[in-house]
C-alpha positions in Angstrom: 228.4 54.5 128.7 225.5 56.5 130.1 223.2 59.0 128.5 221.2 61.9 129.0 218.2 62.8 127.4 216.1 66.3 128.0 215.3 66.8 131.4 212.8 64.4 132.7 210.2 64.9 135.2 211.1 64.4 139.0 209.2 62.7 141.5 206.4 64.7 142.9 207.7 66.9 146.2 205.9 68.9 148.4 206.3 73.0 147.6 208.1 73.2 150.6 210.7 70.2 149.8 211.2 72.1 146.2 211.9 75.1 147.2 214.7 73.8 149.1 216.6 73.3 145.8 216.9 77.1 146.2 218.9 76.9 149.5 222.7 76.8 148.1 221.7 80.2 146.4 220.2 81.5 149.8 223.3 80.6 151.9 225.9 82.9 150.5 223.3 86.2 151.7 222.9 85.2 155.6 223.5 88.8 156.7 221.0 90.6 154.7 218.4 87.6 155.4 219.1 88.5 159.1 218.6 92.2 158.3 215.8 91.7 156.5 214.2 89.4 159.2 215.1 92.1 161.9 213.1 94.7 160.0 210.7 92.2 159.9 210.2 91.7 163.5 210.3 95.0 164.1 207.6 95.8 161.6 205.2 92.8 162.8 205.9 94.1 166.7 204.9 97.8 165.8 201.6 96.3 163.7 200.8 94.3 166.7 201.1 97.0 168.9 198.2 98.9 167.5 195.1 97.4 169.1 196.6 97.3 172.4 196.8 101.0 172.5 193.2 101.3 171.0 192.1 99.5 174.0 194.0 101.7 176.4 192.5 104.3 174.2 188.9 103.0 174.8 189.0 101.7 178.3 191.0 104.6 180.1 190.9 107.4 177.4 186.9 107.5 176.7 186.4 106.0 179.9 187.8 108.6 181.9 186.8 111.8 182.9 188.4 115.5 182.3 191.7 116.6 182.1 193.0 112.8 183.1 190.7 111.5 180.3 192.0 113.7 177.8 195.8 113.3 178.8 194.9 109.7 178.3 193.7 110.2 174.9 196.8 112.5 173.8 199.3 109.9 175.0 197.8 107.3 173.2 198.0 109.2 169.9 201.4 110.4 170.4 202.1 106.5 171.2 200.3 105.5 168.2 201.9 107.9 165.9 205.6 106.8 167.1 204.6 103.1 166.3 203.4 104.6 162.7 207.0 105.9 162.6 208.6 102.8 163.3 206.0 100.6 161.2 206.9 103.0 158.3 211.0 103.0 158.8 211.0 99.3 159.3 208.7 98.1 156.5 210.9 100.1 153.9 214.1 98.3 155.4 212.3 95.3 154.8 211.1 96.0 151.7 214.7 97.0 150.2 216.6 94.3 151.6 213.9 91.1 150.3 214.0 93.1 146.7 217.8 93.7 146.9 217.5 89.5 147.8 215.4 88.6 145.2 217.3 90.7 142.3 221.0 89.3 143.2 219.6 85.4 144.0 217.7 85.5 140.7 220.8 86.8 139.3 222.8 84.0 140.9 220.3 81.3 139.6 220.1 82.7 135.8 224.4 82.6 135.6 224.5 79.3 137.3 221.9 77.5 134.8 223.2 78.8 132.0 227.0 78.0 133.0 225.2 74.7 133.5 223.7 74.0 130.3 226.5 75.4 128.1 228.6 72.7 129.4 226.1 70.2 128.4 227.4 68.0 125.4 225.4 68.3 121.8 223.3 65.3 122.5 221.6 67.1 125.1 220.7 70.0 122.4 219.6 67.4 119.8 216.5 66.6 122.3 216.0 69.9 124.0 214.4 72.6 122.5 216.3 76.2 122.7 213.0 78.0 123.5 212.3 75.8 126.6 215.9 76.5 128.0 215.1 80.0 127.7 211.9 80.1 129.0 213.4 78.3 132.1 216.1 81.4 132.1 213.6 83.9 132.1 210.1 83.3 133.2 210.8 80.5 135.6 213.7 82.6 137.4 211.0 85.6 137.4 208.6 83.5 139.3 211.3 82.7 141.8 212.4 86.2 142.2 208.6 87.2 142.8 209.2 84.5 145.8 212.0 85.6 147.3 212.0 89.3 146.7 208.3 89.6 148.1 206.3 86.6 148.6 208.6 84.6 151.2 208.9 88.1 153.2 205.2 88.8 153.0 204.7 84.9 154.3 207.0 85.8 157.5 205.3 89.4 158.3 201.9 87.1 158.1 203.3 84.5 160.1 204.4 86.6 162.8 201.2 88.5 162.5 199.2 85.2 162.4 201.4 83.9 165.8 201.5 87.3 167.8 198.1 87.9 166.5 196.9 84.6 168.2 198.8 85.1 171.1 197.3 88.4 172.3 193.9 86.9 171.5 194.4 84.4 174.3 195.8 86.9 176.7 192.5 89.0 175.8 190.1 86.2 175.9 191.2 82.7 176.0 187.5 81.5 175.7 186.9 83.4 172.2 190.1 82.5 171.2 189.7 78.4 171.8 186.3 78.7 169.5 188.0 80.3 166.9 191.3 78.0 167.1 188.4 75.0 166.6 187.1 76.9 164.0 190.2 77.7 161.8 191.3 74.3 161.8 188.0 73.1 160.0 188.8 75.6 157.6 192.4 74.6 156.7 191.9 71.3 155.1 189.9 72.2 152.2 192.7 75.3 151.5 195.3 72.3 151.8 193.3 70.3 149.3 192.9 73.3 146.9 196.5 74.3 147.0 197.6 70.9 145.8 195.7 71.5 142.9 196.6 75.3 142.2 200.6 73.7 142.3 199.9 70.8 139.2 198.2 73.7 137.6 201.0 76.1 138.1 203.4 73.5 136.8 201.4 73.0 133.8 201.1 76.6 133.0 205.0 76.9 133.3 205.4 73.9 130.6 202.8 75.2 127.9 204.8 78.9 128.3 208.1 77.0 127.7 206.4 74.8 124.4 205.5 78.4 123.0 208.7 79.7 123.3 210.4 77.0 121.8 207.8 77.1 118.8 208.8 81.1 118.5 212.6 80.5 118.7 212.7 77.7 116.3 210.8 79.8 113.8 212.6 83.0 114.5 215.5 81.4 113.7 214.3 80.1 110.2 212.4 83.0 109.2 214.3 82.9 105.4 212.7 79.4 104.9 209.5 80.6 106.4 208.8 83.2 103.8 210.3 81.6 101.2 207.6 78.9 101.4 205.1 81.5 102.1 204.6 79.9 105.5 204.0 82.9 107.7 200.4 82.3 108.1 200.9 78.7 108.9 203.3 79.7 111.6 201.4 82.1 113.2 198.7 80.2 113.6 200.7 77.2 115.0 202.2 79.8 117.6 198.5 80.9 117.9 197.6 77.7 119.0 200.6 77.5 121.2 199.7 80.2 123.3 196.4 79.9 123.4 197.0 76.4 124.6 199.0 78.5 127.5 196.0 81.0 128.2 193.7 77.9 128.5 196.1 76.3 131.4 196.7 79.8 132.9 193.1 80.4 133.1 192.4 76.8 135.1 195.2 78.2 137.2 193.9 81.1 138.0 190.1 79.8 138.5 191.6 77.5 140.9 193.4 80.4 143.0 190.6 82.4 142.8 188.2 79.7 144.3 190.9 79.2 147.0 191.1 82.7 147.8 187.2 82.9 148.0 186.9 79.9 149.8 189.8 80.6 152.4 188.2 84.3 153.2 184.9 83.2 153.4 185.4 80.6 155.9 187.9 82.3 157.7 185.9 85.5 157.9 182.6 83.5 158.8 184.4 82.0 161.9 185.5 85.2 163.3 182.2 86.7 162.6 180.6 84.4 165.0 183.1 84.6 167.4 182.7 88.3 167.4 179.1 88.2 167.6 179.8 85.9 170.8 182.2 88.5 171.8 179.2 91.7 171.9 177.3 89.3 173.6 180.1 89.0 176.7 180.3 92.8 176.6 176.8 93.2 177.1 176.6 90.6 179.7 179.4 92.5 181.5 182.3 89.7 181.5 183.8 91.8 179.1 185.0 95.7 178.6 184.7 97.2 175.5 187.9 98.1 175.3 189.1 94.5 175.7 186.5 93.4 172.6 187.9 96.3 170.5 191.3 94.9 171.0 190.1 91.3 170.6 188.2 92.4 167.0 191.3 93.9 166.0 193.6 91.3 167.0 191.2 89.2 164.8 191.5 91.0 161.9 195.4 90.7 162.0 194.6 87.1 162.4 192.3 87.0 159.5 194.4 89.1 157.3 197.4 87.1 157.9 195.1 83.9 156.7 194.1 85.5 154.1 197.5 87.0 153.0 199.2 83.8 153.2 196.6 81.7 150.9 197.4 84.6 148.2 200.9 84.1 149.1 200.6 80.1 148.7 199.5 80.9 145.0 202.6 82.5 144.2 204.9 79.8 146.5 203.2 77.1 144.2 203.8 78.6 141.4 207.6 78.9 142.0 207.9 75.9 143.4 206.5 74.6 140.0 209.6 76.8 138.3 212.3 75.9 140.8 211.4 72.0 139.9 212.1 72.8 136.4 215.0 74.2 137.1 216.5 71.6 139.4 215.9 69.2 136.6 218.1 71.6 134.6 220.8 71.5 136.8 220.5 68.0 137.5 221.0 66.8 133.9 224.6 65.6 133.7 226.8 65.9 130.4 228.1 62.3 129.2 231.2 63.4 128.3 232.9 64.6 131.5 236.5 65.7 132.2 238.7 62.7 133.7 239.5 62.5 137.3 243.1 63.3 137.0 243.4 64.2 133.3 247.1 63.0 131.5 248.9 65.8 129.6 249.2 66.0 126.1 252.8 65.6 125.0 253.9 68.3 122.1 255.8 67.3 119.2 259.5 69.0 119.3 260.8 67.0 115.9 262.0 69.5 113.5 260.9 67.3 111.2 257.2 66.0 111.9 254.9 69.2 112.7 251.2 69.1 113.8 249.6 66.1 116.1 249.6 62.7 115.4 245.9 61.1 115.4 245.5 57.5 115.7 241.5 55.5 115.9 241.5 52.2 117.2 238.7 49.9 116.5 236.2 52.9 116.7 232.5 51.8 116.7 229.8 54.5 117.6 226.0 54.8 117.4 224.2 57.8 118.0 222.0 58.2 121.2 218.9 58.8 118.9 219.7 56.0 116.6 220.9 53.0 118.6 220.0 50.2 116.1 222.5 51.9 113.4 226.2 52.3 113.5 227.7 55.3 112.5 231.1 54.4 112.6 232.2 50.9 112.3 235.2 49.0 113.5 237.4 52.4 112.2 240.8 52.3 112.4 243.0 54.7 111.1 247.0 56.2 111.5 247.7 59.8 110.5 251.3 61.0 111.1 252.1 64.6 112.2 252.1 67.1 109.0 250.2 65.1 107.1 246.7 66.2 105.0 244.0 63.6 104.8 241.0 63.8 102.8 238.1 62.2 103.8 235.4 61.4 101.0 232.1 59.6 100.7 228.4 60.1 100.1 226.4 61.9 102.8 226.1 59.7 105.9 228.5 57.7 105.4 230.3 58.9 108.7 232.6 62.0 107.9 230.8 64.5 110.0 230.7 62.0 112.7 234.1 60.8 112.7 235.0 65.0 113.3 232.5 65.1 116.6 234.1 62.1 117.9 237.9 63.8 117.4 236.4 67.0 119.1 234.8 64.4 121.5 231.3 66.1 121.3 230.5 62.1 122.0 232.2 59.1 123.3 232.8 56.1 121.2 231.1 53.3 122.5 234.2 51.1 121.4 238.0 51.6 120.7 240.0 54.4 121.1 241.0 57.6 119.8 244.4 58.8 120.3 246.0 62.6 120.1 249.4 62.5 120.4 249.4 59.0 121.8 246.8 59.6 124.6 243.8 58.7 124.6 241.5 61.9 124.3 239.1 60.9 127.0 242.1 60.8 129.4 243.0 64.5 128.3 240.9 67.5 129.6 238.3 68.9 127.4 239.8 72.2 126.9 243.4 70.8 126.4 242.0 68.4 124.1 240.0 71.2 122.1 242.5 74.1 122.2 244.7 71.3 120.3 242.0 71.4 117.2 241.1 73.9 114.9 237.6 73.5 113.2 236.2 74.8 110.0 232.4 73.3 110.2 230.0 72.7 107.3 227.4 75.1 109.0 229.2 78.3 109.8 228.0 79.9 113.2 228.7 83.9 112.9 227.9 85.5 116.0 226.1 89.0 116.7 229.2 90.8 116.9 231.5 92.8 115.0 234.3 91.3 112.3 236.9 91.7 114.7 235.6 89.7 118.0 234.1 87.2 115.3 237.6 86.5 113.8 239.0 86.6 117.8 236.6 84.0 118.7 239.2 81.9 117.7 241.8 83.1 120.2 240.3 85.4 123.1 243.5 87.1 124.1 244.9 88.1 119.9 245.9 91.4 119.0 244.1 93.4 116.3 247.5 92.9 114.2 246.8 88.9 114.8 243.3 89.2 113.6 244.0 91.1 110.8 246.8 88.8 109.6 244.2 85.5 109.8 242.0 87.6 108.1 244.7 88.1 105.4 245.6 84.4 105.2 241.7 83.5 105.1 241.3 85.9 102.0 238.7 88.0 104.3 240.7 91.1 104.7 239.4 92.8 101.4 235.9 92.0 101.7 235.7 93.1 105.4 237.6 96.6 104.7 235.1 97.0 102.6 232.5 96.9 105.4 231.0 100.0 106.2 233.0 100.4 109.7 235.7 97.7 108.1 236.5 95.4 111.1 234.0 97.0 113.9 230.9 96.3 111.2 228.3 94.5 113.1 227.8 91.6 111.2 224.0 90.9 112.2 222.4 88.0 114.0 224.4 84.7 113.0 226.0 86.8 109.9 222.8 87.9 108.0 224.8 90.8 107.0 227.3 88.5 104.8 227.2 86.1 101.8 227.7 82.2 102.6 231.5 83.0 101.2 232.1 85.6 103.5 230.5 83.7 106.5 232.8 80.6 105.8 236.2 82.8 105.0 235.4 84.5 108.6 235.4 80.8 110.1 238.5 79.8 108.5 240.6 83.0 109.7 238.7 82.2 113.3 240.5 78.7 112.6 243.6 80.0 111.5 243.8 82.6 114.5 243.8 79.5 116.6 247.1 78.4 115.2 246.3 74.6 116.2 248.5 71.6 115.6 245.5 69.8 114.2 243.1 71.0 111.8 239.5 69.9 111.0 238.3 71.1 107.5 234.4 70.3 106.8 233.4 71.5 103.3 235.5 74.7 104.2 235.5 76.0 100.7 232.1 75.0 99.5 230.2 78.0 99.7 233.2 80.0 98.0 233.0 81.4 94.3 235.6 80.0 92.2 237.7 82.9 92.2 237.4 83.0 96.2 238.3 79.1 96.8 241.3 79.8 94.8 242.3 82.0 97.5 241.2 79.9 100.4 242.9 77.0 98.7 246.3 78.8 98.4 246.4 80.1 101.9 245.2 77.2 103.4 247.8 75.1 101.8 250.2 77.3 103.0 248.4 77.1 106.6 248.7 73.1 106.6 252.3 73.2 106.3 252.8 72.9 109.8 250.1 70.9 111.1 248.1 68.1 110.5 245.1 68.5 108.6 241.8 66.4 108.0 239.4 67.6 105.1 236.1 66.8 104.2 235.2 67.4 100.9 232.5 66.5 98.5 234.2 68.2 95.5 237.4 65.9 94.5 239.2 69.1 93.2 239.7 70.3 96.7 241.9 67.1 97.6 243.8 65.8 95.0 247.4 66.8 96.6 246.5 65.8 99.8 249.0 63.0 100.9 246.1 60.6 101.5 242.5 59.8 100.6 240.4 57.5 102.6 236.7 56.7 101.2 234.2 56.1 103.8 230.8 54.3 103.2 228.2 53.2 105.5 230.7 54.4 108.5 233.6 51.6 106.9 236.9 52.9 105.4 236.4 51.0 101.9 239.5 52.6 100.1 242.7 54.4 100.9 245.5 55.9 98.6 246.4 58.9 96.7 244.1 60.5 93.9 246.4 58.4 91.4 246.1 55.4 93.1 242.4 55.1 93.9 241.3 56.6 90.2 243.6 53.4 89.1 241.8 51.1 91.4 238.7 51.9 89.7 236.7 51.8 93.1 234.3 53.9 94.5 236.5 57.0 94.6 237.1 56.5 91.0 233.3 56.6 90.0 233.1 59.6 92.1 236.2 61.5 90.3 234.5 60.2 86.9 231.1 61.8 87.4 232.3 65.2 88.8 235.0 65.4 86.1 232.9 64.2 83.5 230.0 66.7 84.6 233.1 69.4 84.8 233.6 68.7 81.1 229.7 69.1 80.2 230.0 72.3 81.9 232.9 73.6 79.8 
């Protein structure tokens, strides 16, 4: 079975090749790009018309005499005003269209990346920091937005101005234009070399920002622990070191880009000044008119400005190329847990005597990808009949929670099969499989929403009455009613406004609302006080009557009435039976029971 780890760097590619990864997001908006392109062409054409108007004004207007010269000047200025109007309208239209495209495409990229990330298996999130993913969703996509919404437009505009300006330079003076082309060719090489360095530094800068985001995200999610151990200063210092590293990397990028800009401007304008000196001599010798030289100067300025702007845009493009590369890496990560090409249907048990789902494990062997040398489960075989309640006990690390993760198909075993109602779960659609399973995990997750929506997470289309009924079954109704706004009370990020027992009862209500044929309880009552545990245990016993239930429990008092108890050690089943038979056996379970019940007597 293939495994997937955190994103790894792709092979080096040029900026343009990397930016091709954006094409799938750009294709749906061809029409908007055409409109922006038309506005761009009109604006560039208007800009290129201005020097020609100045030539006419100098040669025909200033060179003319009397009324005719005045008419030429007047007409020229009217024409210039008309060109300015066209330029203003076209530029505004271009700005609006490319800004819309930048926002739209960035939104699509964020949605696509997020939708892809949340389909990854838990293995991905074990090896990838959440802060890094968030950095790619925010910072990197913002850089891409800058390129699509501004830089691409600026690049195309200046390419058009450069090409149009060069064409008009050759029309004005082929000799001077040939000289300037040779000199500009000598300028390109150092600009390209510096550009490659800027791109590498841009990628490094984004990586350092992602590292800082990951550090911040980790600490902000663990503030009670940080403050309990008085590590505020230590963590602030750790974040400070991280952001200072990002700053140093950014400054190296900025210095390289500044040098690139300086070199480009000095070389380009140096070449143009030299050529203009030659042009001035041509006017003095009578081989050029003053209007032609003025036109040449303006077109040369346009060409020089276009090259300078393109060097600036290249810096943005280099940064966006690094951001695009990182996003493509994320999009190319494939979860090892995939839907089968042709999913099988999950049979439904119709017998009145056998309710719930049947579950079977056939010689299952599993290693975590991060611990390939140690088997978490080894040659595990188990048959659970519909409607049975089976408890799984054992010391920490015995493989109990791993078994639940395999049943949910968060991982696939390297060997063996897991069958639900007689069908290999690897042949079931993931949503069909997980819809048939309800789970109350040991670490309860409460979302930043109200109590009603947190419970409704178990069944998205449940009515308010169904939610309240599930809360009553889980002994959560009374404490929810006592909240300031009842079921509409906001529970805070990660449920910080609730006690551990209250969070557990919300999770139990969520699972009961789902009403699945198979229920997995991972220490479902571990965080409850004695009174709440009694209430929830009674509710769970009622809920277990119509479904198959697997219970993980360290407190053996909660599993004594299970139909069967399975004792695990180091990924193996070492004992199986009822509470009474296992105590009489005098093995591992009997020792655990004696220890716990002796402790209880000491407490009494």
